[in-house]
C-alpha positions in Angstrom: -74.3 -28.7 16.1 -75.4 -26.3 18.6 -72.3 -27.0 20.8 -70.1 -26.3 17.8 -71.8 -23.0 17.2 -71.5 -22.2 20.8 -67.7 -22.9 20.8 -67.3 -20.9 17.6 -69.1 -17.9 19.1 -66.9 -18.1 22.2 -63.8 -18.1 20.2 -65.0 -15.3 18.1 -65.9 -13.2 21.1 -62.4 -13.8 22.6 -60.7 -12.6 19.5 -63.0 -9.7 18.9 -62.6 -8.3 22.5 -60.4 -5.3 22.8 -57.0 -5.9 24.3 -56.7 -5.6 28.0 -54.3 -2.9 29.4 -51.7 -5.6 30.3 -51.8 -7.1 26.8 -51.4 -3.6 25.3 -48.3 -2.9 27.3 -46.6 -6.2 26.1 -45.8 -4.8 22.6 -44.1 -1.8 24.1 -42.1 -4.1 26.3 -41.0 -6.1 23.3 -40.1 -2.9 21.6 -37.9 -2.0 24.6 -36.2 -5.4 24.2 -35.7 -4.9 20.4 -34.1 -1.4 20.7 -31.2 -2.5 23.0 -30.7 -5.5 20.6 -30.6 -3.0 17.7 -28.2 -0.8 19.5 -26.1 -3.8 20.5 -26.1 -5.0 16.9 -25.2 -1.6 15.6 -22.3 -1.3 18.1 -21.1 -4.8 17.0 -21.2 -3.7 13.4 -19.4 -0.5 14.2 -16.7 -2.5 16.0 -16.4 -4.9 13.1 -16.1 -2.0 10.6 -13.5 -0.4 12.8 -11.5 -3.6 12.9 -11.7 -4.0 9.1 -10.6 -0.4 8.6 -7.6 -0.8 10.9 -6.7 -4.1 9.1 -6.8 -2.2 5.8 -4.7 0.7 7.2 -2.2 -1.8 8.6 -2.0 -3.6 5.3 -1.5 -0.3 3.4 1.3 0.6 5.8 3.0 -2.7 5.2 2.7 -2.3 1.5 4.1 1.2 1.6 7.0 0.0 3.7 7.7 -2.8 1.2 7.5 -0.3 -1.7 10.0 2.0 0.0 12.3 -0.9 0.7 12.1 -2.1 -2.9 12.9 1.5 -4.1 15.8 1.7 -1.7 17.2 -1.6 -2.9 16.8 -0.5 -6.5 18.6 2.7 -5.8 21.5 0.8 -4.1 21.6 -1.6 -7.1 21.8 1.3 -9.5 24.6 3.0 -7.5 26.5 -0.3 -7.5 26.0 -0.7 -11.2 27.2 2.9 -11.8 30.2 2.3 -9.6 31.1 -0.8 -11.4 30.7 0.9 -14.8 32.9 3.8 -13.6 35.5 1.3 -12.3 35.5 -0.4 -15.7 35.8 2.9 -17.5 38.6 4.0 -15.3 40.5 0.8 -16.0 39.9 1.1 -19.7 41.0 4.8 -19.7 44.2 3.9 -17.7 45.0 1.1 -20.1 44.5 3.5 -23.0 46.8 6.1 -21.3 49.5 3.5 -20.7 49.4 2.5 -24.4 49.3 6.1 -25.7 52.5 7.2 -27.3 53.0 10.8 -26.0 55.1 11.7 -29.2 52.4 10.5 -31.6 49.9 12.9 -33.2 47.2 11.5 -31.0 49.5 11.8 -27.9 50.4 15.4 -28.7 46.7 16.3 -29.3 45.7 14.5 -26.1 48.3 16.5 -24.1 46.7 19.8 -25.2 43.2 18.3 -24.6 44.1 17.2 -21.1 45.2 20.7 -20.0 41.6 21.6 -19.2 41.1 18.7 -16.8 42.4 18.1 -13.3 44.1 14.8 -14.3 45.0 13.0 -17.5 42.8 10.1 -16.3 39.7 12.3 -16.2 40.6 13.7 -19.6 41.0 10.2 -21.0 37.6 9.2 -19.5 35.9 12.2 -21.1 37.6 11.6 -24.4 36.8 7.8 -24.5 33.2 8.4 -23.6 32.8 10.9 -26.4 34.2 8.4 -29.0 
């Protein structure tokens, strides 16, 4: 047992001895290696965040462009619809004018009504819209 006690004492003395100057500098060297790795990781994270930000900005621009295109298409569709309605109304007013007897009570009334308009067709359109 004496040899075991001797071995244990040797191990204990090795662990209890103060660190040598070389051993003490090793932790600072490891810190030096960690700091560039931290800076490198931070730079990598910053690059990833910048990429994500630019992706979101690009996506927002695409969505904004799509929205503007949709609004423009809707505006064009509305204009076409209004033009078609006006064309239909013009045809209806012209048919009404063609059938109107100028000597009837309505025809005589319409003649006086139409005096305030540039044309009889515009007067007829106004009159038919109000009916």
